[in-house]
C-alpha positions in Angstrom: 165.2 104.6 147.2 162.8 106.6 145.0 165.4 106.4 142.2 165.5 102.6 142.5 161.7 102.4 142.3 161.6 104.6 139.3 164.3 102.5 137.5 162.4 99.3 138.4 159.1 100.8 137.1 160.8 101.9 133.9 162.3 98.4 133.4 158.9 96.7 134.0 157.3 99.1 131.5 159.9 98.4 128.9 159.5 94.6 129.5 155.7 94.9 129.1 156.1 97.0 125.9 158.5 94.4 124.4 156.1 91.5 125.4 153.2 93.4 123.8 155.1 93.7 120.5 155.8 90.0 120.5 152.2 89.3 121.4 151.0 91.3 118.4 153.3 89.4 116.1 152.0 86.1 117.6 148.5 87.3 116.9 149.2 87.4 113.2 150.2 83.7 113.5 146.9 82.9 115.3 144.9 84.5 112.5 146.8 82.6 109.8 146.3 79.3 111.5 142.6 80.2 112.1 142.1 80.8 108.4 143.7 77.5 107.5 141.6 75.5 110.0 138.4 77.3 109.3 139.0 76.8 105.6 139.1 73.1 106.2 135.8 73.2 108.0 134.2 75.2 105.2 135.4 72.9 102.5 135.1 69.5 104.2 131.9 69.8 106.2 129.0 68.5 104.0 126.7 71.3 102.8 123.6 71.7 104.9 125.2 70.3 108.1 125.5 73.7 109.8 122.8 74.9 112.3 119.8 75.5 110.1 122.1 76.1 107.2 119.8 75.0 104.4 117.0 77.3 105.6 119.5 80.3 105.8 120.7 79.4 102.3 117.1 79.6 101.0 117.0 83.2 102.2 120.0 84.1 100.1 118.5 82.2 97.1 115.2 84.1 97.6 117.1 87.5 97.4 119.0 86.4 94.3 115.8 85.2 92.5 113.2 87.8 93.5 115.3 90.9 94.5 112.9 91.4 97.4 113.0 90.7 101.1 111.1 87.5 102.0 108.1 87.3 104.2 107.5 84.5 106.7 104.6 82.6 105.1 104.9 79.1 106.7 103.8 76.2 104.5 102.8 73.3 106.8 103.1 70.8 103.8 106.8 71.7 103.4 108.0 72.4 107.0 111.7 72.5 106.3 111.7 75.4 103.9 111.3 79.1 104.9 111.3 79.2 108.7 114.2 81.6 108.7 112.4 84.1 106.5 111.6 86.2 109.6 115.3 87.1 110.0 116.6 90.6 109.3 118.4 90.9 106.0 121.9 92.3 106.7 123.8 89.1 106.8 122.1 87.7 103.7 122.7 90.8 101.7 126.4 90.6 102.5 126.4 87.0 101.2 124.5 87.9 98.0 127.4 89.1 95.9 129.3 85.9 96.5 126.2 83.8 95.6 125.7 85.7 92.4 129.3 85.5 91.3 129.3 81.7 92.0 126.2 81.3 90.0 124.1 79.3 92.4 124.2 75.7 93.4 126.7 74.0 95.8 129.5 76.4 94.7 127.4 79.3 95.8 126.8 77.8 99.2 130.5 77.3 99.7 131.1 80.9 98.6 128.6 82.0 101.2 130.5 80.0 103.8 133.7 81.8 103.0 131.8 85.1 103.4 130.9 84.0 106.9 134.6 83.0 107.5 135.8 86.5 106.5 133.3 88.1 108.8 134.4 85.9 111.7 138.0 87.0 111.3 136.9 90.3 112.7 135.6 88.5 115.8 139.1 87.2 116.5 140.6 90.7 116.3 137.9 92.2 118.3 138.4 89.7 121.1 142.1 90.6 121.0 141.3 94.3 121.3 138.7 93.7 124.1 141.2 91.7 126.1 143.9 94.4 125.7 141.5 96.9 127.3 140.2 94.7 130.1 143.6 93.3 131.0 146.2 95.9 130.0 148.9 94.5 132.2 148.9 91.0 130.8 150.4 91.3 127.3 150.0 87.7 126.3 146.4 87.2 127.6 144.8 88.9 124.5 146.5 86.3 122.3 145.2 83.5 124.4 141.6 84.9 124.5 141.6 85.5 120.7 142.8 81.9 120.3 140.1 80.5 122.5 137.5 82.3 120.4 139.2 81.3 117.1 139.6 77.6 117.8 136.6 76.8 119.9 135.1 74.0 117.7 131.5 75.2 118.0 132.5 78.7 117.0 134.4 77.3 114.0 131.1 75.6 113.0 129.3 78.9 113.1 132.2 80.7 111.3 132.1 78.3 108.4 128.3 77.8 108.0 125.7 79.9 106.2 123.9 81.6 109.1 123.7 85.0 110.7 125.1 84.0 114.1 128.7 84.9 113.2 127.9 88.5 112.1 125.8 89.0 115.3 128.8 87.9 117.3 131.1 90.4 115.5 128.7 93.3 116.1 128.1 92.3 119.7 131.9 92.2 120.3 132.3 95.6 118.7 129.5 97.0 120.9 131.2 95.6 124.1 134.5 97.1 122.9 133.0 100.5 122.5 131.2 100.3 125.9 134.4 99.3 127.7 136.4 102.0 126.0 133.8 104.6 126.9 133.8 103.6 130.5 137.5 103.9 130.6 137.6 107.3 129.0 134.7 108.5 131.2 136.7 107.6 134.3 138.9 110.6 133.7 137.3 113.3 135.9 139.2 116.1 134.1 138.2 115.4 130.6 138.9 118.0 128.0 136.3 119.2 125.5 137.9 117.1 122.8 137.6 114.0 125.0 134.0 114.7 125.7 133.4 115.1 122.0 135.1 111.8 121.4 132.8 110.2 124.0 129.8 111.5 122.1 131.2 110.0 118.9 131.7 106.7 120.8 128.1 106.5 121.8 126.9 107.5 118.4 129.1 104.7 117.0 127.6 102.3 119.6 124.1 103.2 118.3 125.2 102.5 114.7 126.6 99.1 115.7 123.4 98.2 117.7 121.3 99.2 114.8 123.3 97.0 112.4 123.0 94.2 115.0 119.2 94.4 115.0 119.3 94.2 111.2 121.3 91.0 111.6 119.3 89.2 114.3 116.5 90.5 116.5 118.1 89.3 119.7 120.5 92.3 119.3 117.8 94.4 120.9 119.3 93.3 124.2 122.2 95.6 123.5 119.9 98.6 124.0 119.6 98.2 127.8 123.2 97.3 128.1 124.1 100.5 126.3 121.8 102.5 128.6 123.4 101.0 131.7 126.8 101.9 130.2 125.7 105.5 129.9 124.4 105.5 133.5 127.7 104.1 134.8 129.7 106.6 132.8 127.7 109.5 134.1 128.6 108.8 137.7 131.1 111.3 139.2 132.6 111.9 142.6 131.0 115.4 142.6 127.5 114.1 141.7 125.5 112.5 138.9 125.9 114.0 135.4 122.2 113.8 134.3 122.9 116.0 131.2 125.6 113.6 130.0 123.4 110.6 130.7 120.5 112.0 128.7 122.7 112.9 125.8 124.3 109.4 125.7 121.0 107.6 125.9 119.6 109.8 123.2 122.6 109.2 120.9 122.6 105.4 121.3 118.9 105.0 120.9 118.4 107.6 118.2 121.2 106.5 115.9 120.2 102.8 116.4 116.6 103.6 115.5 117.7 105.6 112.4 119.5 102.5 111.2 117.0 99.7 112.1 113.7 101.5 112.8 112.4 100.7 109.3 112.7 97.0 110.1 110.5 97.4 113.2 107.9 99.3 111.1 107.9 96.7 108.3 107.4 93.8 110.8 104.6 95.6 112.6 102.9 96.2 109.3 103.3 92.8 107.8 103.4 90.5 110.8 101.7 92.6 113.6 104.9 92.4 115.7 107.9 94.8 115.6 110.4 91.9 116.0 108.4 89.3 114.1 108.8 86.8 117.0 105.1 85.8 117.2 105.0 84.7 113.6 108.3 82.9 114.0 107.1 81.0 117.1 103.9 80.0 115.2 106.0 78.7 112.3 108.5 77.0 114.5 105.8 75.1 116.5 105.9 71.4 115.6 109.3 71.7 113.9 111.2 71.4 117.2 110.2 69.4 120.2 108.5 71.2 123.1 109.4 70.5 126.7 106.0 68.7 127.1 106.7 66.5 124.1 110.2 65.7 125.4 108.9 64.8 128.8 106.0 62.8 127.3 108.7 60.5 125.7 109.8 59.4 129.2 106.3 58.2 130.2 106.7 54.8 131.8 110.4 55.2 132.3 110.6 58.3 134.6 108.0 59.2 137.3 105.9 62.2 136.3 107.1 64.2 139.3 110.8 63.8 138.1 110.3 64.7 134.5 110.7 68.4 134.8 113.9 68.0 136.8 115.2 65.6 134.2 114.3 68.0 131.4 116.2 70.8 133.2 119.2 68.5 133.6 119.1 67.4 130.0 119.0 71.1 128.9 122.0 72.0 131.0 124.0 69.0 129.9 123.2 69.5 126.2 124.0 73.3 126.5 127.4 72.6 128.1 128.2 70.0 125.5 127.3 72.4 122.6 129.5 75.1 124.1 132.5 73.0 123.0 131.1 71.4 119.9 128.1 69.7 118.3 128.3 69.0 114.6 125.5 68.4 112.2 121.8 69.2 112.6 120.8 69.9 116.2 118.6 66.8 116.4 119.6 64.0 118.7 119.4 61.4 116.1 121.7 63.3 113.7 124.0 65.2 116.0 127.7 64.4 116.0 129.8 64.8 119.2 133.3 64.2 120.3 134.0 61.3 122.7 132.7 61.9 126.2 136.2 62.3 127.8 136.8 65.4 125.6 133.8 67.1 127.2 134.8 66.0 130.7 138.3 67.5 130.3 136.8 70.6 128.8 134.3 70.9 131.7 137.1 70.6 134.3 139.2 73.3 132.6 136.2 75.6 132.2 135.3 75.1 135.9 138.9 75.9 136.9 138.9 79.0 134.7 135.6 80.2 136.2 136.9 79.8 139.8 140.1 81.6 138.8 138.1 84.5 137.4 136.1 84.8 140.6 139.4 84.9 142.5 140.7 87.5 140.1 137.7 89.8 140.8 138.1 89.4 144.5 141.8 89.7 144.9 143.0 92.0 142.1 142.9 95.8 142.6 140.8 96.8 139.6 140.0 100.3 138.7 136.4 101.4 139.0 136.0 101.5 135.2 137.2 97.8 135.0 134.7 96.6 137.5 132.0 98.6 135.7 133.1 97.0 132.4 132.7 93.5 133.9 129.2 94.5 135.2 128.3 95.5 131.7 129.6 92.3 130.1 127.8 90.3 132.9 124.6 92.1 132.2 124.7 91.3 128.5 125.4 87.6 129.4 122.5 87.6 131.9 120.1 89.0 129.3 121.1 86.4 126.8 120.7 83.7 129.3 117.3 84.9 130.3 116.2 84.9 126.6 117.8 81.4 126.2 115.8 80.1 129.2 112.6 81.6 127.9 113.1 80.0 124.4 113.7 76.6 126.0 110.5 76.9 128.0 108.7 76.8 124.6 111.0 74.5 122.6 113.9 72.2 123.4 116.7 74.3 121.9 119.6 73.7 124.2 122.2 75.1 121.8 124.9 77.2 123.4 125.3 79.2 120.2 122.4 81.4 121.3 124.8 82.6 124.1 127.8 83.2 121.9 127.3 86.9 121.4 129.0 87.3 124.7 131.7 84.7 123.9 134.6 87.3 123.5 134.0 88.6 127.0 133.6 85.1 128.3 136.9 84.1 126.7 138.7 87.0 128.3 137.2 86.1 131.7 138.3 82.5 131.3 141.8 83.5 130.3 142.0 85.9 133.3 141.0 82.9 135.5 143.8 80.8 134.0 146.2 83.7 134.5 145.1 84.0 138.1 145.6 80.4 139.1 148.9 80.0 137.2 152.2 80.7 139.1 153.5 84.1 138.3 156.6 83.0 136.3 154.4 80.8 134.0 151.5 83.1 133.4 152.5 84.3 129.9 152.7 80.7 128.8 149.7 79.5 130.8 147.2 81.8 129.1 148.2 80.3 125.7 147.7 76.7 126.7 143.9 76.6 126.3 144.1 78.2 122.9 146.8 75.7 121.7 144.7 72.8 123.1 141.6 74.0 121.3 143.5 74.6 118.1 144.8 71.0 118.1 141.3 69.6 119.0 139.8 71.6 116.1 142.4 70.5 113.6 142.6 66.8 114.5 139.0 66.4 115.5 137.7 67.1 112.0 139.4 64.2 110.2 139.5 61.7 113.0 136.1 62.2 114.7 133.8 64.4 112.8 134.2 63.5 109.2 134.0 59.7 109.7 130.6 60.2 111.5 129.3 62.4 108.6 130.5 59.8 106.1 128.9 57.0 108.1 132.2 55.3 108.8 
């Protein structure tokens, strides 16, 4: 009997290994198709139609012309110019060589778009790697999760526009991957000295990635508490809490990150009176985007005063859900381009089914402690992003799901796990690929048939 079980286990392991090899080969096909579709978006989408793309491009132009970092000095007579000058410089410095080679003008903006596309390729691979760690027994699920991230139309917009969102997503995904890997290695109660040393290097690398994230976009400071919680979870042991390990890990993450980005905090404090520069940004942003009060004031005479707040909340939720799938052009209601309503309805139903399936997965599957901890860490990051998003929308109507996309790779893995959970066992390998295939077709066909005609006024 034992011999039969061993043979069966060996056969299953061999089958999983072969499936994993095929999945890795399929992943190369996903990347090739992604580059093709993203290239079409980069070339066909009119310049300046990405989220705040013109303002981001001005940052690159300023670096090229002055060789100095810009300062946010808002000019009320020209409100659409430099409101992104408060941003950290890393993304723009990476785009600068392409801009200089292209020699400025429209060609330079297209070159900067392709820089963003190259950065976003890393996001697809990082999603694949994150899914392999979180779901090691589902060899095709990483391909499905990577495809969801690659072909989600809104993500394609960010990946082919001039803007720092894509680089932030890459660094956030790398941070989550390091955290999940560290939790997994820390679950080994009998770690050798070399394994402990590797853990220290992992936390130092996490600090480096967080520091680079802060130099990309200030919202990356939310990765600090997520890293500290990861250190706390990793320090738990059956024989007691490892306070020494916890202190070392927190010191490594925080210290290395501050070595990388601390100068940026000092510069902002000196020039703007705020380490993150957020106060100056909010002052410059005021009047450029509608506030909740101005939105609700537009409904005067049509909606009773006591219902306006509820209506505003509903509008924010609906707009956020819609922009999760895709919203094209400037984020102003009169200029925004959307798919037909039925596309969002189908997307919402599939997303809801995936969410319910993921809840069932967490309740029914026998997950290792480190896996549950990993999902707590991913959930914490998502919750912090959501809290920041809500706070922003209490000041301005900015119901754009892209602000939540730093957690997109983990969300894609969770969604695919939900699909995997609700799909019959014999069809699971194929089932997790269906959402990615559907999104790939939508992204490819939607550009010429729905999006471009609207941009061209057809």
